[in-house]
C-alpha positions in Angstrom: 18.7 19.9 -0.5 17.0 16.8 -1.8 18.9 15.4 -4.8 16.5 14.0 -7.5 17.0 11.9 -10.6 14.2 12.4 -13.1 13.4 9.4 -15.4 10.9 10.4 -18.1 11.0 10.1 -21.9 8.6 12.9 -22.5 10.4 16.3 -22.8 7.2 18.1 -21.8 6.8 16.1 -18.6 10.5 16.4 -17.8 10.2 20.2 -18.0 7.2 20.1 -15.6 9.3 18.1 -13.2 12.3 20.4 -13.4 10.1 23.5 -13.0 8.4 22.0 -9.9 11.7 20.8 -8.3 13.6 24.0 -7.9 16.5 24.8 -5.5 14.4 27.5 -4.0 12.0 24.8 -2.8 14.9 22.6 -1.5 15.4 20.3 -4.5 18.2 19.7 -6.9 17.6 17.8 -10.2 21.0 16.0 -10.4 20.3 14.1 -13.6 17.7 13.2 -16.3 17.2 9.8 -18.0 15.0 9.1 -21.0 15.1 5.3 -20.8 15.4 2.6 -18.1 18.9 1.7 -18.9 20.1 5.3 -18.5 18.2 5.4 -15.2 20.0 2.4 -13.7 23.4 3.8 -14.8 22.7 7.3 -13.5 21.4 6.0 -10.3 24.7 4.0 -9.8 26.8 7.1 -10.7 24.9 9.9 -9.1 23.4 8.2 -6.0 20.3 10.5 -5.9 18.2 10.8 -2.7 15.0 10.1 -4.8 14.1 9.0 -8.3 10.9 10.0 -10.1 10.2 7.1 -12.4 8.0 6.8 -15.6 7.0 3.2 -16.2 6.6 3.3 -20.0 10.1 3.9 -21.3 12.1 2.8 -24.3 15.1 0.3 -24.2 14.2 -0.8 -20.6 10.8 -0.3 -19.0 10.4 1.6 -15.8 9.3 -1.6 -14.1 12.5 -3.4 -15.1 14.6 -0.3 -14.1 12.9 -0.3 -10.7 13.8 -4.0 -10.2 17.4 -3.4 -11.2 17.8 -0.3 -9.0 16.2 -1.9 -6.0 18.5 -5.0 -6.4 21.7 -3.0 -7.0 21.4 0.5 -5.6 18.3 0.7 -3.4 16.8 4.2 -3.8 13.4 5.6 -2.8 11.4 5.7 -6.1 8.3 7.8 -6.7 6.4 6.5 -9.8 5.0 9.3 -11.9 2.4 7.6 -14.1 -0.5 8.4 -16.4 -4.0 7.2 -15.6 -4.1 4.8 -18.5 -5.4 1.4 -17.1 -2.6 -0.8 -18.6 0.0 1.7 -17.5 -1.5 1.7 -14.0 -1.1 -2.1 -13.9 2.6 -1.7 -14.6 2.7 1.1 -12.0 1.4 -1.3 -9.3 3.9 -3.9 -10.5 6.6 -1.3 -9.8 5.2 -0.7 -6.4 5.3 -4.4 -5.7 8.9 -4.4 -6.9 10.0 -1.8 -4.4 8.9 1.7 -5.6 7.5 3.6 -2.6 4.6 5.7 -3.9 2.8 6.9 -7.1 1.7 10.3 -8.4 -0.4 11.0 -11.5 1.4 12.9 -14.3 0.4 16.5 -14.8 -2.6 17.0 -17.0 -1.6 20.5 -18.1 -5.0 22.0 -17.6 -6.3 24.8 -15.2 -7.7 22.2 -12.8 -4.2 20.8 -12.2 -2.6 23.9 -10.6 -1.8 22.0 -7.4 0.3 19.3 -9.1 3.7 20.9 -8.4 2.9 21.3 -4.8 1.7 17.7 -4.6 4.9 16.5 -6.4 7.1 18.4 -3.9 5.2 16.9 -0.9 5.5 13.4 -2.3 9.2 13.7 -3.0 9.9 15.0 0.5 8.0 12.1 2.1 9.6 9.5 -0.2 13.1 10.9 0.6 12.6 10.1 4.3 11.9 6.4 3.7 14.7 3.9 4.3 14.5 1.3 1.5 16.1 -2.1 1.4 17.7 -4.3 -1.3 15.2 -6.4 -3.3 16.5 -9.5 -4.9 15.9 -10.0 -8.5 15.3 -13.7 -8.2 12.3 -15.0 -6.2 13.3 -16.5 -2.8 11.3 -18.9 -0.7 9.3 -17.2 2.0 10.4 -17.9 5.6 8.8 -20.9 7.3 5.8 -19.8 9.3 5.5 -20.7 13.0 3.1 -23.5 14.1 -0.5 -22.5 13.9 -2.6 -22.2 17.0 -6.1 -23.3 15.8 -8.7 -20.6 15.9 -12.3 -21.8 16.1 -14.0 -19.3 13.9 -14.1 -15.6 12.8 -16.7 -13.4 11.3 -14.3 -10.9 9.7 -10.7 -10.2 8.9 -9.7 -6.5 8.7 -6.5 -5.3 7.1 -4.9 -1.8 7.0 -1.9 -0.6 5.0 -0.3 2.6 3.7 3.1 3.2 2.0 4.4 -0.1 0.7 1.0 -1.7 1.0 0.4 -2.9 -2.6 3.3 -5.3 -2.6 2.7 -6.6 0.9 -1.0 -7.2 0.4 -0.2 -9.3 -2.6 2.2 -11.5 -0.6 -0.5 -11.9 2.1 -3.4 -12.7 -0.1 -1.4 -15.1 -2.2 -1.0 -17.2 0.9 -4.8 -17.5 1.5 -6.7 -20.4 -0.2 -9.0 -19.6 -3.1 -12.5 -18.8 -1.8 -11.2 -18.0 1.7 -14.5 -18.1 3.6 -14.0 -15.3 6.1 -14.9 -11.8 4.7 -11.8 -9.6 4.3 -12.2 -5.8 4.7 -9.2 -3.8 3.5 -8.1 -0.1 3.9 -5.3 1.1 1.7 -4.2 4.7 1.8 -4.0 5.9 -1.8 -4.6 9.0 -3.9 -8.3 9.7 -4.4 -8.1 9.2 -8.1 -10.9 7.2 -9.7 -8.7 5.8 -12.5 -5.9 4.8 -10.1 -8.5 3.2 -7.7 -10.3 1.1 -10.3 -7.0 -0.1 -11.7 -5.8 -1.2 -8.3 -8.7 -3.6 -7.6 -8.3 -5.1 -11.0 -4.5 -5.4 -10.5 -4.9 -7.0 -7.1 -7.4 -9.5 -8.3 -5.1 -10.4 -11.2 -2.1 -10.8 -8.9 -3.7 -12.9 -6.2 -6.6 -14.8 -7.8 -9.1 -13.4 -5.2 -12.3 -11.5 -6.0 -11.5 -7.8 -5.1 -13.9 -4.9 -5.2 -14.8 -1.6 -3.5 -17.6 -1.4 -0.9 -20.7 0.5 -2.0 -22.4 0.5 1.4 -25.3 -1.6 2.6 -23.7 -5.0 1.9 -24.4 -7.7 4.5 -21.1 -8.9 6.0 -22.4 -12.5 6.0 -22.6 -12.4 2.1 -19.0 -11.2 1.6 -17.2 -14.6 2.3 -14.7 -15.3 -0.5 -14.2 -11.7 -1.3 -11.7 -8.9 -0.5 -13.8 -5.7 0.0 -11.9 -2.4 0.0 -12.7 1.0 1.4 -13.5 3.3 -1.6 -11.1 6.2 -2.4 -11.6 9.2 0.0 -14.3 7.4 2.0 -14.2 5.7 5.4 -15.4 2.1 5.6 -17.3 0.9 8.7 -19.2 -2.1 10.0 -22.6 -1.4 11.6 -25.4 -3.9 12.5 -23.8 -6.6 10.3 -23.7 -4.3 7.2 -21.0 -2.2 5.6 -21.2 1.6 5.6 -19.2 4.2 3.8 -18.8 7.7 5.1 -17.3 11.0 4.0 -16.7 11.9 7.7 -13.6 13.9 8.8 -10.2 12.4 8.1 -8.3 10.8 11.0 -4.5 11.3 11.1 -5.0 13.1 7.8 -6.3 9.9 6.3 -9.6 9.1 4.6 -10.2 6.2 4.5 -8.8 5.6 8.0 -7.7 2.2 9.3 -8.6 3.3 12.8 -12.2 4.0 11.8 -12.7 0.5 10.3 -10.9 -1.3 13.0 -12.8 0.4 15.8 -16.1 -0.2 14.2 -15.3 -3.9 13.8 -14.1 -4.1 17.4 -17.4 -2.8 18.6 -19.4 -5.0 16.2 -17.5 -8.3 16.1 -15.3 -8.3 19.2 -13.4 -11.5 19.6 -14.8 -12.8 16.3 -12.5 -10.4 14.5 -8.9 -10.6 13.3 -6.9 -7.4 12.5 -3.8 -7.1 10.5 -1.8 -3.9 10.4 0.8 -3.7 7.6 3.5 -1.3 6.4 2.9 2.4 6.4 3.9 5.8 7.6 2.4 7.5 10.6 0.2 5.9 13.3 -3.2 5.2 11.6 -4.5 1.8 12.7 -2.5 1.5 15.9 -5.4 2.7 18.2 -7.9 0.6 16.2 -5.7 -2.5 16.5 -5.6 -1.9 20.3 -9.4 -1.7 20.3 -9.6 -5.1 18.6 -7.2 -6.6 21.1 -9.1 -5.2 24.0 -12.3 -6.8 22.7 -10.6 -10.2 22.4 -9.9 -10.2 18.7 -6.7 -11.6 17.3 -4.3 -8.8 16.4 -1.3 -9.1 14.0 1.3 -6.5 13.0 3.9 -6.7 10.3 7.5 -7.1 11.3 10.1 -4.4 10.7 12.3 -6.4 8.4 9.6 -6.9 5.7 7.9 -3.4 6.1 8.7 -0.8 3.5 8.0 1.8 6.2 7.9 0.5 9.8 5.6 3.3 11.1 2.1 2.1 11.6 3.1 -1.4 12.8 5.7 0.1 15.1 3.1 2.4 16.7 0.9 -0.6 17.3 3.6 -2.7 18.9 4.5 0.3 21.1 0.9 0.5 22.3 0.7 -3.2 23.1 -1.9 -3.6 20.4 -0.2 -6.5 18.5 -0.6 -10.0 19.9 1.8 -11.2 17.2 4.4 -9.6 15.0 4.8 -11.6 11.7 5.9 -11.5 8.1 3.1 -11.3 5.5 3.5 -15.0 4.7 3.2 -15.9 8.4 0.1 -13.8 8.6 -1.4 -15.6 5.7 -0.8 -19.0 7.3 -2.4 -17.7 10.5 -5.4 -16.5 8.6 -5.7 -19.7 6.5 -6.4 -21.6 9.7 -9.5 -19.6 10.3 -13.0 -20.9 9.5 -16.0 -18.7 9.0 -18.6 -18.3 11.7 -19.5 -16.4 14.8 -17.6 -17.1 18.0 -19.7 -17.6 21.1 
């Protein structure tokens, strides 16, 4: 039985959560909080397996409650958020603060009849994640290792899943403004247009970099100084020096797939590519990182200590795909040493 603490100030949404999380399905709602302060106290007292967290709450916001819980009583948190743009910015702040995943609130219409099933699936997944204490005060990042100079690179590719929003912020903040090498980024997330559009805006605001979704047809050579993401529910590939998007079959139940992007870049750019595989559940990206390494590209995997979920990076390390295992800050320093251009 998965013990769940529901944090939500709307009685209607609380009822939807209760009705979806029944003992018959393997869940027990052990408590309900209507503000962030109650959430922190009930988490301390009840020690639930999972918390469903609204971010817009009275007394103490869901973001502040998430920060307090992750600092004092680390617990897997599933943010249940509306699709309002400003609320979604706060949602991604909560993910960066240690929440594990996000699910849209029920719309209550006939087209939303799968919401309960999706909630139960998300809570089961989140319950299996081992979370760690997050300090409330900012701490200096660890000192990166000495940089081995890299002559040039045509492209940097990054893949992430669970825990990715917080980690990609740490990595991109370490890159200089206008970083000249094009960055292509796959983030597993729900195929929700509102969630997706808010994410690029939030990421740009957090890091100071230009962030947008690929449309298909863009020349790679024109994408320096930008972070270009795979669109929701579409694969991103590099072919003949241009980006392509595809609705092809999912890989490892993922679309977009990190493997799909990494393998296309390995074939196209070879040793002029750099691959970074970040936190995430499953094994998507491990085979693609290995393809990059076999072609002579520089391959980096996130270390276990800083990963929210040490799944994808662990699979890459086990395959021998990662040339270096680093923190996000160390990856940023490694990338900052790159200059743009083709490697002969």
